[in-house]
Every structure is written in structure tokens, then in C-alpha cells.
N, C-alpha and C positions, 0 to 999 in steps of 0.2 A: 410529684417529683420523686425520682428515685434517688434516695440518699447516697448511694454508692457514687453517683456522679458529682456529689458535693462534699466528699470527704467522710461520710458516715459509712460504717461497715455494713449495717443491717437495718436501715430505717428508710421507709417510704412515707412521704407526707401527701395526704390526699385532700385536695380542695376541689369539690365537685359542685356542679349546679344540677340539682335533681328536681324534676317537675313535681308538682303537688301529687301526692299519692305514690310517687315513684319509689322503687326500692330494688336494689340488686338482690340476687339470691344469696342465701347463706354461703359463705366461702371462707377460706383460710389463705394465709400467706406464709412463706417460709421465714420471712423477716418481720421485724417490728413495724407497725404502721401507726401513724398519727393522723387523725381526721381533724380538720379545721372547719368549723362552721362560723361564718362571719355574722349571719343573722338568720332568724327563722326558728321553727320548731321541728325536731326530729325525734322519732322513736327508735332507740337503739336496741339491738340484740347482741350481746356478747356472751358466748357460751350459753349457759342456761339462765342468764339474767336479762331482763327486758326493762328499760327505763327511758323516760322522756328527757330530752335536753333542749335548752333554748340558747341560741347564740347571743353573744360570742362565747365560744368555748373551744377547747381542744380535748379530744379523747385519744388516749394511748391504748393501742391494741397489741398485746404481746404476740410473739410468733405462734402460729398454729392454733390460735383461738378462733373458733367459728364465729363469724359476725355478719351483721347486715344492719341496715337502717332504712327508715321510711320517712319521707317528707310529710309531716303532719300539717303543714301550713297550706295557704292558698296561693302561694307564689314560689318561685325558684328558691331553693335552699341549698 
């Protein structure tokens, strides 16, 4: 969801369904981003930090911070 459409100036909320082992390439966004994981296990890379997360959780990603994630589970996450 693009936050600008819902009254936020610079926030995008990401709720994705990623296949096991799936991962987007490292990338950045001009605005702040929040990822929501309802369930499952994901390995996150934010800048030079890598850490595992298990849902449910929310990760806040500041503007212009390189990031990616990989589904570490055996079903959609």
C-alpha cells in the first residue's frame, strides 16, 4: 500500500507473499517502508546488517537504506 494514498506523506506498507527461498534483489526506496510478516521465517538484510525474523512482526525500513529479504520457510511468507 502506498501511504500517500492513505494520508501518510512518505510511508509504504509492504505485505507480500514470497515463495520458499524467494528474495527480491537489494534495493532502496525514496520513502520510508514498513514490511508486515503475518507468519513464517524470513532472513532480512538492512544496510550491512543481516538478521532472522519470525512472524508476526513489522520491520520499519528508513528511506534510502538498501534492503532485501528471503523466505527461509517451506511455505509462502
